[in-house]
PLY file of the C-alpha trace (Angstrom):
ply
format ascii 1.0
element vertex 284
property float x
property float y
property float z
element edge 283
property int vertex1
property int vertex2
end_header
8.76 -11.84 -37.74
6.60 -8.82 -38.58
3.50 -7.20 -37.08
3.32 -9.80 -34.31
1.31 -9.68 -31.10
2.01 -11.47 -27.81
-0.69 -11.45 -25.15
0.10 -12.45 -21.55
-2.76 -13.05 -19.10
-2.60 -14.13 -15.46
-6.12 -14.80 -14.22
-5.01 -15.31 -10.62
-3.49 -11.84 -10.28
-5.78 -10.28 -12.91
-2.74 -9.18 -14.93
-2.84 -8.55 -18.66
0.11 -7.40 -20.77
0.12 -6.85 -24.52
3.26 -6.82 -26.64
2.17 -5.47 -30.02
3.80 -4.40 -33.29
6.47 -7.06 -32.76
9.09 -6.96 -35.51
12.24 -9.10 -35.35
14.98 -9.63 -37.92
18.16 -11.74 -37.93
20.43 -10.98 -40.86
23.69 -12.55 -42.06
23.22 -15.58 -39.80
26.60 -17.30 -39.54
28.97 -18.88 -37.01
32.06 -17.05 -38.26
30.62 -13.55 -38.81
28.62 -11.14 -36.64
24.85 -11.60 -36.82
22.85 -8.45 -37.42
19.69 -8.25 -35.34
16.84 -5.79 -35.07
13.86 -6.01 -32.68
11.08 -3.54 -31.97
7.74 -3.73 -30.19
5.26 -1.80 -28.08
4.57 -2.96 -24.52
1.17 -1.63 -23.46
1.58 0.89 -26.30
5.05 1.98 -25.07
7.81 1.61 -27.71
10.93 -0.52 -27.13
13.73 -1.44 -29.51
17.00 -3.39 -29.63
19.36 -3.57 -32.57
23.01 -4.21 -33.38
25.52 -7.01 -33.89
26.14 -10.24 -31.97
29.06 -12.54 -32.60
30.66 -14.24 -34.30
29.40 -17.23 -32.30
32.39 -19.40 -33.20
32.54 -23.06 -34.19
31.05 -24.12 -30.83
28.23 -21.75 -29.78
28.15 -21.18 -26.03
31.91 -21.55 -25.63
34.58 -18.93 -26.07
34.01 -15.22 -26.61
31.00 -13.56 -28.21
31.17 -9.84 -28.97
28.10 -7.64 -28.63
27.39 -4.15 -29.98
23.76 -3.30 -29.26
21.61 -0.20 -28.84
18.49 -0.41 -26.66
15.78 2.24 -26.75
12.70 2.84 -24.61
9.74 5.23 -24.79
11.42 7.25 -27.57
13.22 9.00 -24.69
16.29 7.05 -23.63
18.86 5.02 -25.59
21.68 2.91 -24.16
24.62 1.62 -26.20
26.07 -1.69 -24.93
29.44 -2.90 -26.19
31.63 -5.71 -24.89
31.79 -9.47 -24.78
30.33 -12.54 -23.11
32.51 -15.62 -22.59
31.54 -19.26 -22.02
27.83 -18.43 -21.93
26.79 -22.03 -21.20
29.46 -23.57 -18.96
30.85 -20.62 -16.97
29.32 -17.31 -18.11
31.25 -14.08 -17.62
30.82 -10.65 -19.18
32.49 -7.28 -19.72
30.15 -4.59 -21.04
30.35 -0.82 -21.40
27.11 1.15 -21.08
26.60 4.68 -22.43
23.29 6.51 -22.61
22.16 9.51 -24.60
21.32 12.77 -22.85
17.64 12.43 -22.02
14.96 14.11 -19.94
14.22 12.31 -16.64
11.00 14.31 -16.46
9.78 12.82 -19.74
10.89 9.32 -18.67
8.92 9.60 -15.40
5.84 10.68 -17.35
6.09 7.53 -19.48
6.77 5.11 -16.62
4.54 6.64 -13.92
2.22 9.27 -15.42
0.44 9.73 -12.07
3.61 10.23 -10.02
2.92 13.93 -9.58
6.55 15.11 -9.54
6.53 18.87 -8.81
9.96 20.28 -7.92
10.17 23.90 -6.82
12.45 24.65 -9.80
10.65 23.80 -13.04
13.94 23.72 -14.98
15.35 20.63 -13.21
15.06 17.00 -14.34
15.62 18.03 -17.92
19.12 16.64 -18.63
20.58 13.31 -17.60
23.16 10.90 -18.97
25.03 7.92 -17.59
27.93 5.66 -18.38
29.54 2.69 -16.66
31.47 -0.51 -17.21
29.83 -3.71 -15.97
31.76 -6.94 -15.54
31.37 -10.13 -13.56
30.10 -13.67 -13.53
27.47 -15.75 -11.74
28.92 -14.83 -8.32
30.04 -11.20 -8.53
29.20 -7.95 -10.31
31.56 -4.99 -10.71
30.45 -1.51 -11.79
33.45 0.69 -12.58
34.06 4.13 -14.11
30.45 5.03 -13.36
29.32 8.57 -14.11
25.85 10.11 -13.85
25.18 13.69 -14.93
21.88 15.18 -13.74
21.30 18.82 -14.64
24.27 20.62 -12.98
25.41 17.69 -10.81
28.06 15.13 -11.75
28.28 11.95 -9.68
30.94 9.26 -10.09
30.66 5.82 -8.54
32.16 2.35 -8.28
30.37 -0.71 -6.90
31.82 -4.15 -6.30
29.31 -6.86 -5.36
31.86 -9.46 -4.28
29.27 -12.06 -3.35
25.73 -11.76 -4.75
24.32 -14.44 -2.42
25.04 -12.51 0.83
25.30 -9.80 -0.59
28.81 -8.42 0.09
29.13 -4.92 -1.37
31.95 -2.38 -1.53
31.15 1.05 -2.99
32.42 4.58 -3.52
30.31 7.61 -4.51
31.43 11.18 -5.16
29.22 14.14 -6.14
30.48 17.62 -6.96
27.50 19.79 -5.99
23.85 19.16 -5.21
21.14 21.77 -4.68
18.28 19.81 -3.09
16.13 22.93 -2.76
15.63 22.93 -6.54
14.24 19.38 -6.48
12.09 19.51 -3.34
8.45 20.57 -3.80
7.36 23.98 -2.59
6.00 23.84 0.97
2.22 23.81 1.04
0.21 25.73 3.66
-1.41 23.54 6.29
-5.19 23.82 6.37
-7.31 22.92 9.39
-9.88 20.31 8.45
-13.27 20.87 10.10
-14.80 18.10 12.17
-17.61 16.30 10.38
-21.09 17.13 11.64
-22.14 14.77 14.39
-18.61 13.45 14.76
-16.84 12.89 18.01
-14.02 15.29 17.16
-11.44 12.55 17.63
-8.88 11.87 14.96
-9.39 8.80 12.82
-7.23 5.86 13.73
-4.32 5.64 11.28
-4.21 2.66 9.00
-1.82 -0.11 9.97
1.51 0.25 8.20
2.83 -2.51 6.00
5.26 -4.79 7.80
8.93 -4.54 6.83
11.21 -7.54 6.52
14.87 -6.75 7.31
16.19 -10.25 6.61
18.28 -9.24 3.58
19.91 -6.37 5.52
20.89 -8.65 8.40
22.95 -10.84 6.05
24.47 -7.94 4.11
28.10 -6.93 4.44
29.09 -3.53 3.09
31.89 -0.98 3.17
31.54 2.31 1.36
32.66 5.91 1.11
30.47 8.92 0.26
31.94 12.32 -0.58
30.01 15.46 -1.58
31.86 18.67 -2.41
28.87 20.95 -1.80
25.32 20.27 -0.63
22.56 22.86 -0.34
19.32 22.10 1.51
16.75 24.34 3.21
18.89 27.38 2.41
21.97 26.02 4.20
25.18 25.10 2.37
27.42 22.30 3.61
30.78 21.54 2.02
33.38 18.78 2.02
31.10 16.05 3.32
33.01 12.80 3.90
31.30 9.68 5.23
32.46 6.09 5.64
29.81 3.42 6.13
30.43 -0.18 7.20
27.88 -2.86 7.95
27.74 -6.50 8.96
25.24 -8.72 10.76
22.52 -6.08 10.74
24.74 -3.43 12.37
25.68 -0.35 10.33
28.30 2.15 11.47
29.22 5.62 10.20
32.81 6.38 11.17
34.11 8.95 10.43
31.65 11.66 9.40
32.99 15.14 8.65
31.76 18.31 6.96
32.38 22.06 6.73
29.61 24.59 7.36
29.26 28.22 8.45
33.05 28.66 8.21
33.50 25.90 10.77
33.71 22.13 10.70
32.22 19.03 12.31
34.06 15.76 12.74
32.39 12.70 14.28
35.08 10.06 14.77
32.73 7.56 16.39
29.12 7.79 15.33
26.46 5.66 16.98
25.74 2.60 14.89
22.30 1.46 13.75
21.19 -2.03 14.68
18.28 -3.52 12.76
15.61 -5.44 14.67
15.85 -9.21 14.71
12.13 -9.62 13.92
9.65 -7.94 11.64
8.20 -4.77 13.09
5.26 -2.57 12.25
0 1
1 2
2 3
3 4
4 5
5 6
6 7
7 8
8 9
9 10
10 11
11 12
12 13
13 14
14 15
15 16
16 17
17 18
18 19
19 20
20 21
21 22
22 23
23 24
24 25
25 26
26 27
27 28
28 29
29 30
30 31
31 32
32 33
33 34
34 35
35 36
36 37
37 38
38 39
39 40
40 41
41 42
42 43
43 44
44 45
45 46
46 47
47 48
48 49
49 50
50 51
51 52
52 53
53 54
54 55
55 56
56 57
57 58
58 59
59 60
60 61
61 62
62 63
63 64
64 65
65 66
66 67
67 68
68 69
69 70
70 71
71 72
72 73
73 74
74 75
75 76
76 77
77 78
78 79
79 80
80 81
81 82
82 83
83 84
84 85
85 86
86 87
87 88
88 89
89 90
90 91
91 92
92 93
93 94
94 95
95 96
96 97
97 98
98 99
99 100
100 101
101 102
102 103
103 104
104 105
105 106
106 107
107 108
108 109
109 110
110 111
111 112
112 113
113 114
114 115
115 116
116 117
117 118
118 119
119 120
120 121
121 122
122 123
123 124
124 125
125 126
126 127
127 128
128 129
129 130
130 131
131 132
132 133
133 134
134 135
135 136
136 137
137 138
138 139
139 140
140 141
141 142
142 143
143 144
144 145
145 146
146 147
147 148
148 149
149 150
150 151
151 152
152 153
153 154
154 155
155 156
156 157
157 158
158 159
159 160
160 161
161 162
162 163
163 164
164 165
165 166
166 167
167 168
168 169
169 170
170 171
171 172
172 173
173 174
174 175
175 176
176 177
177 178
178 179
179 180
180 181
181 182
182 183
183 184
184 185
185 186
186 187
187 188
188 189
189 190
190 191
191 192
192 193
193 194
194 195
195 196
196 197
197 198
198 199
199 200
200 201
201 202
202 203
203 204
204 205
205 206
206 207
207 208
208 209
209 210
210 211
211 212
212 213
213 214
214 215
215 216
216 217
217 218
218 219
219 220
220 221
221 222
222 223
223 224
224 225
225 226
226 227
227 228
228 229
229 230
230 231
231 232
232 233
233 234
234 235
235 236
236 237
237 238
238 239
239 240
240 241
241 242
242 243
243 244
244 245
245 246
246 247
247 248
248 249
249 250
250 251
251 252
252 253
253 254
254 255
255 256
256 257
257 258
258 259
259 260
260 261
261 262
262 263
263 264
264 265
265 266
266 267
267 268
268 269
269 270
270 271
271 272
272 273
273 274
274 275
275 276
276 277
277 278
278 279
279 280
280 281
281 282
282 283
């Protein structure tokens, strides 16, 4: 397929999406050898691509193991290499895939995805370097992310996530960061200006718009147990070290116990922190 165009229109929601410059190629199509594939297109004039090898499919496609070695690209900014295998894709699908990205600029990626986001950190040199890697495995019921590593500028974060039951969900997780300087990422404080009262006005403040209602149903069914550790955190000029936090949650109740940190050459340890209970109904 070359120079194709796919147009999607939803009159009810007034949505229109255009997939242009569609080019797709399958090469060396066979059951007993890897199939070479290449796909590229532009979604609303944003470039996407996917290429690599799939297979061999075997004598009975959909059963047994299928190897994949693919590279996905988006916006001419980020590329992700995916290697691994999928087994029993039709009857009982399971997968083991390693993900590795290039070193890309989050700032450029944000410009492509949300050009009007208005990101303005106080340090103009941040959000320039990011990379990630992880292993993803699982089946229809569970998902496991292991050996996760995200590098953002001068911060390295490692993580592991085990979604033991997607339907609940039931999630175990561990996150560790070496050092984070939030002051570099926060915007510079802006001076507050007094707004004059409109001529002929009553001088009273306008009634705030009603906030969108929040549904906490998914949180009330969630079960979670996780550990967060940060070696050094800087915010508002203060430096906190050796932050350790354990979070557990079930039935809409979330508990932090223990919580410890070191600051100003002293330490804080909270062995029983007040838990948070979510409301049983939607609130404004």
